[in-house]
C-alpha atoms as one frame of an Amber mdcrd trajectory, in Angstrom:
protein
  17.452 -11.629  -9.518  15.519  -8.981  -7.402  15.863  -9.611  -3.367  13.133
 -11.388  -1.287  11.662 -10.152   1.643  11.073 -13.775   2.773   8.806 -13.206
   5.795  10.178 -14.786   8.988   8.142 -18.141  10.152   6.847 -18.347  13.236
   4.364 -20.728  15.367   0.526 -20.607  14.300  -0.368 -19.753  17.072   1.676
 -16.367  17.255   0.963 -15.642  13.316  -1.548 -13.099  14.425  -1.533  -9.184
  14.583  -2.101  -8.343  18.043  -0.485  -5.900  20.001   1.070  -4.842  16.454
  -0.370  -1.504  15.820  -2.620  -0.048  13.978  -3.090  -0.899  10.140  -4.738
   1.221   7.051  -5.773   0.259   4.097  -5.869   2.913   1.266  -8.235   2.256
  -1.809  -7.425   2.532  -5.579  -8.502   4.710  -8.312 -12.299   5.450  -8.341
 -12.433   2.737  -5.400 -13.481   3.273  -1.652 -13.425   1.566   1.462 -16.259
  -0.892   0.116 -13.805  -2.202  -2.379 -11.483  -3.265   0.324 -13.806  -5.090
   2.652 -12.901  -8.458   2.066  -8.879  -7.451   2.369  -9.619  -5.581   5.621
 -11.660  -8.365   6.861  -9.308 -10.849   6.364  -6.530  -8.789   8.207  -8.800
  -7.987  10.923  -9.661 -12.018  11.479  -5.595 -12.403  11.814  -5.879 -10.022
  14.642  -5.088  -6.521  13.285  -6.103  -3.179  13.986  -7.575  -2.498  10.617
  -9.035   0.768   9.502 -10.110   2.158   5.921  -9.065   5.718   4.560 -12.444
   7.028   5.409 -12.341   9.565   2.622 -15.041   8.144   0.367 -14.175   7.602
  -3.649 -10.451   7.740  -4.194 -10.618   9.990  -7.717  -6.965  10.714  -8.175
  -4.146  12.545  -6.846  -4.870  15.885  -4.654  -2.849  17.780  -2.349  -5.718
  17.971   0.191  -6.542  14.299   0.508  -2.852  13.610   0.938  -2.914  15.942
   3.651  -6.098  14.524   5.337  -4.361  11.043   5.381  -1.249  12.231   6.886
  -3.523  13.681   9.328  -5.775  10.443  10.013  -2.808   8.452  10.509  -0.800
  10.858  12.610  -3.929  10.583  14.930  -4.315   7.045  14.522  -0.738   6.530
  15.617  -0.635   9.172  18.362  -4.198   7.201  20.021  -2.367   3.839  19.742
   0.756   4.677  20.428   2.270   2.861  17.830   2.821   3.440  14.023   0.559
   2.686  11.626   1.154  -0.135   8.775   0.086   1.290   5.367  -1.619  -1.085
   2.562  -2.228   0.773  -0.186  -4.001  -0.742  -3.386  -3.114   0.606  -6.737
  -3.010   4.380  -6.241  -3.644   3.929  -2.911  -0.031   2.686  -2.606   1.174
   5.967  -4.407  -0.468   7.802  -1.369   0.637   5.547   1.112   4.545   5.664
  -0.103   3.764   9.595   0.078   2.429   9.806   3.455   5.340   7.643   4.697
   7.936  10.048   3.181   5.890  13.289   4.815   5.087  11.569   8.656   8.301
   8.814   8.867   7.804   8.519  12.425   4.171   7.826  12.536   4.414   5.259
   9.993   6.075   1.514  10.456   5.776   0.534   6.527   4.118   0.432   3.656
   3.046  -2.355   1.462   1.951  -1.628  -2.122  -0.659  -4.050  -4.372  -0.195
  -3.298  -7.868   0.643   0.254  -7.622   2.416   2.081 -10.359   5.242   3.984
  -8.643   7.802   3.281 -11.018   8.672   4.049 -14.729   6.308   5.358 -17.079
   2.758   6.874 -15.606   1.377   5.641 -18.981   2.120   1.749 -18.444  -1.367
   1.079 -17.359  -5.032   0.806 -19.041  -6.483   3.921 -16.987  -4.507   6.566
 -17.452  -6.797   8.320 -20.093  -9.611   7.882 -17.867  -7.915   9.415 -15.243
  -6.671  12.180 -17.003 -10.500  12.809 -18.432 -12.030  12.773 -14.600  -8.935
  14.723 -13.385  -8.364  17.425 -15.667  -4.436  16.917 -15.477  -1.855  14.791
 -16.967  -0.353  11.550 -15.158   2.943  13.579 -15.434   2.195  16.367 -13.632
   0.057  15.237 -10.500  -1.220  18.253  -8.395   0.663  17.527  -5.367   4.361
  17.538  -3.942   5.766  14.391  -5.250   8.210  11.913  -6.457   6.618   8.360
  -6.968   9.721   6.499  -7.772  11.452   7.644  -4.541  11.439   4.518  -1.957
   9.627   5.792   1.628  12.101   5.979   4.301  10.250   3.219   6.033  10.203
  -0.555   5.270   8.849  -0.654   1.930   7.069  -3.992  -0.070   6.149  -3.978
  -3.431   3.818  -6.704  -4.525   3.187  -7.293  -7.965   1.553  -9.870 -10.597
   2.510 -10.547 -14.369  -1.425 -11.324 -14.526  -2.352  -7.419 -12.955  -4.022
  -6.785 -16.350  -3.792  -3.333 -15.535  -0.835  -1.987 -13.889   2.484  -2.812
 -16.007   4.200  -5.560 -14.109   7.515  -3.598 -14.139   5.739  -0.366 -12.952
   4.066  -2.372  -9.811   7.744  -4.090  -9.139   9.701  -1.208  -9.395  13.581
  -0.806  -9.544  15.857  -2.413  -6.954  16.439   0.984  -5.284  12.697   1.993
  -5.391  11.369  -0.284  -2.807  13.230  -2.665  -0.133  11.628  -5.951  -1.682
   9.425  -6.770  -4.537   7.313  -9.964  -4.209   5.293 -11.577  -7.519   1.909
 -12.982  -6.884  -0.161 -14.744  -9.273  -3.416 -12.776  -9.134  -5.237 -10.203
 -11.323  -5.452  -6.208 -10.273  -8.667  -6.631  -8.376  -7.690  -9.955  -7.103
  -5.003  -8.269  -4.681  -8.156  -7.113  -2.606  -9.991 -10.878  -2.411  -8.157
 -13.691  -4.016  -7.102 -16.104  -0.757  -3.695 -16.926  -1.986  -2.299 -13.063
  -2.491  -4.326 -12.391   0.957  -2.705 -15.183   2.781   0.805 -14.264   1.383
   0.272 -10.516   2.254  -0.507 -11.926   6.056   2.252 -13.774   6.281   4.586
 -10.885   4.916   2.911  -8.381   7.606   3.915 -10.960  10.239   7.491 -10.217
   9.559   8.782  -8.130  12.766  10.752  -6.126  10.578   7.765  -4.137   9.319
   6.769  -3.663  13.110   7.985  -0.200  12.945  10.043  -0.670  16.280  13.382
   1.034  16.207  16.856  -0.753  17.106
């Protein structure tokens, strides 16, 4: 049985993100910040300082996009004086994991939402479309990365058997590929707007172990 990263329960009045540092949400394939608007609104309502990724539509893997994202995260961390929590939906989770590997000091944690970081890169329903749009194989992404390698920060993989787009095994990963894998009951797009999924995400982020504070 996989380990569970059970959130530490706190009094309701304290269950907010005030003072927790900035949080950035990275959208999935063929999606932009508009697609995560409900998700970001819920996190902002919980008190988090929430930011979109600001790069328009996420068309696929790109070294230039990854470099820009690293720069944006670093600047956000410097301005706030706190490391950034990264929430990545689908392909956005792959970007988030790679950012954390490159600029560990600027990232507090990574939470992936239905992201296919493990196993067969074709264990999803969109890989043919991805290759057609991008002109490269999903086996040979045009950036220096090891998708299944766990980032050196707390990393939580949220996954669902009812995903419908990404294989749940690919989004759950193996025990050494994330610090914990937590099962939700939602569709792939539901990670971004279904109430139960959003409430669970807020509870997970409430865990002080994801604050980025060093012992």
